[in-house]
C-alpha positions, 0 to 999 in steps of 0.5 A, spaced: 548 508 499 543 513 496 538 518 500 536 516 508 529 513 506 524 517 510 519 510 511 525 507 514 525 513 519 517 513 520 518 505 521 523 505 526 519 510 531 512 506 530 517 501 532 520 504 538 513 506 541 510 500 539 514 497 544 513 502 549 506 504 548 504 496 549 509 495 555 506 500 559 499 498 557 501 490 560 503 493 566 495 495 567 494 492 575 486 492 572 486 486 566 479 488 563 482 496 563 488 493 559 485 493 552 482 501 553 489 502 555 491 498 548 487 503 545 487 510 548 496 509 548 494 506 540 490 513 538 497 516 542 502 513 537 498 515 531 498 522 533 504 522 535 507 519 528 503 522 524 505 530 528 513 528 528 513 525 521 510 531 517 513 537 522 520 533 520 518 534 513 516 542 514 523 543 518 528 541 512 524 544 506 523 550 510 530 550 512 533 548 505 528 554 502 532 559 506 538 557 506 537 556 496 531 555 492 535 550 489 536 547 495 530 546 497 527 544 490 532 538 490 530 536 497 522 536 495 524 533 489 527 527 492 522 526 498 517 527 493 519 521 490 521 516 496 513 517 497 512 513 491 512 506 491 512 504 484 519 502 483 520 499 488 513 495 488 515 493 481 523 491 484 520 487 489 514 483 486 520 482 478 523 479 484 519 474 485 518 473 478 525 471 477 526 467 483 520 462 481 523 462 473 531 462 476 531 458 481 524 454 483 518 454 488 523 455 494 526 461 492 519 464 488 516 463 496 522 466 500 521 471 495 514 472 496 514 472 502 519 479 503 513 483 500 506 479 504 503 478 511 500 470 509 504 465 510 508 463 505 511 455 507 506 451 504 503 455 498 503 452 490 507 455 485 500 459 483 499 461 490 505 464 489 505 468 483 496 470 486 500 472 492 504 478 488 499 479 483 494 481 489 500 486 492 501 489 486 494 490 485 493 492 493 498 497 493 497 500 486 492 505 490 497 505 497 504 506 494 503 510 488 496 513 486 494 515 493 501 518 495 500 522 488 493 525 490 496 527 497 502 530 493 498 534 490 494 536 494 499 538 499 505 537 496 511 533 500 508 535 508 502 531 506 505 525 503 509 523 509 503 524 513 500 520 508 505 514 509 506 514 515 499 513 517 501 507 513 506 505 514 502 505 521 497 501 518 502 495 516 506 495 521 501 495 528 494 494 523 492 486 525 487 483 527 490 479 532 491 478 540 497 482 540 494 489 535 488 488 535 487 494 540 493 496 539 492 498 532 485 500 532 486 507 530 490 506 525 487 501 522 481 506 521 485 512 519 488 507 514 482 506 511 479 513 511 485 516 508 484 511 503 477 511 502 477 516 495 483 514 492 482 506 492 477 508 488 480 513 484 485 507 483 480 502 481 477 507 475 485 509 473 486 501 472 480 500 468 481 506 464 488 504 462 485 497 458 483 501 454 491 502 451 494 497 454 492 492 448 489 485 448 491 482 454 487 487 458 479 487 457 476 493 459 469 490 460 472 484 464 475 489 469 468 494 470 464 488 471 468 485 477 470 492 480 462 493 480 460 485 483 467 484 487 469 490 490 467 488 497 469 482 497 474 484 503 474 485 509 478 492 507 472 497 505 478 499 500 483 492 498 478 490 493 477 495 489 484 495 487 484 488 486 477 486 483 480 491 477 486 488 476 483 480 477 478 483 471 482 486 467 486 479 467 481 474 467 483 471 473 480 469 480 484 472 486 484 473 493 480 466 497 482 463 504 489 464 506 493 462 512 495 468 516 500 466 523 498 459 522 491 460 522 487 459 515 482 465 514 477 465 509 476 471 504 471 471 499 473 470 492 475 477 487 473 476 480 473 468 475 478 463 473 477 465 465 483 463 465 489 460 469 494 465 473 500 464 469 508 467 472 507 473 466 500 475 469 506 479 475 508 482 470 501 484 467 500 486 474 505 491 473 504 494 467 498 495 470 499 500 476 504 503 470 498 505 466 494 507 472 501 511 474 501 515 468 494 516 467 495 519 475 499 524 473 497 526 467 490 528 471 494 531 476 499 535 471 492 537 467 488 540 473 495 543 475 495 547 468 487 548 468 487 551 476 495 556 473 492 559 467 485 561 472 
């Protein structure tokens, strides 16, 4: 079964609070005040989720270290490991790869639907591959580099606080009728905490091209990053997507269907070549390369700090 994953607990807390607060907001007598109440309750949820998540993490670590320093180190290591999603990102994206390779398009659509928010029923094979590559590219920041940065700054407590913010955004940060107002605080806070990490992640992706081989273009990553890094409604998402697109010589993003509605989105990158199945593997290699660089830099900074 393994150690219980904290993100599952955080997700359960968010889900329960969302149901409770949305029902309460809908009971507001004045229709014109419903949206305002949703925004207020959404902010309250953000405060509760962060406080509870970080607070429980702090208490667990404090008790563990009080009982035994070795136990504390083990618990801290487990929580730290669970804050970083490199393995799960690789595993889930490679499920798409294997499904397309071994079972065909329908299996690929089903696999990619587990990791993206867009509608997947009408995607062709290249569309499925592109969705998987984009997910790996975007989550290189959200799921790997940003947690590493916050863990390096504030340990597991700050790492869990970041995961709570990121999970809230993924659950209620949608711009639809249900969550537009309620999820606003979560979405805005997610933009703030990812602003710097997303840009650091993009730079790390670009630098990793220097030692990953001929499939990765350093100059292409630089060019598309500086040109297309704002081609997204989010101030952060296109940072890593543009670096990845340029590194691989692909065109990513563009129009996509969400909840049955076609959403017009700008393209990221140039179609220097047609996307292919191996690009899912290549995107993962970029992710691991950037992760390695981030860890190396964090360790170097820590060593310098200790020796000062």
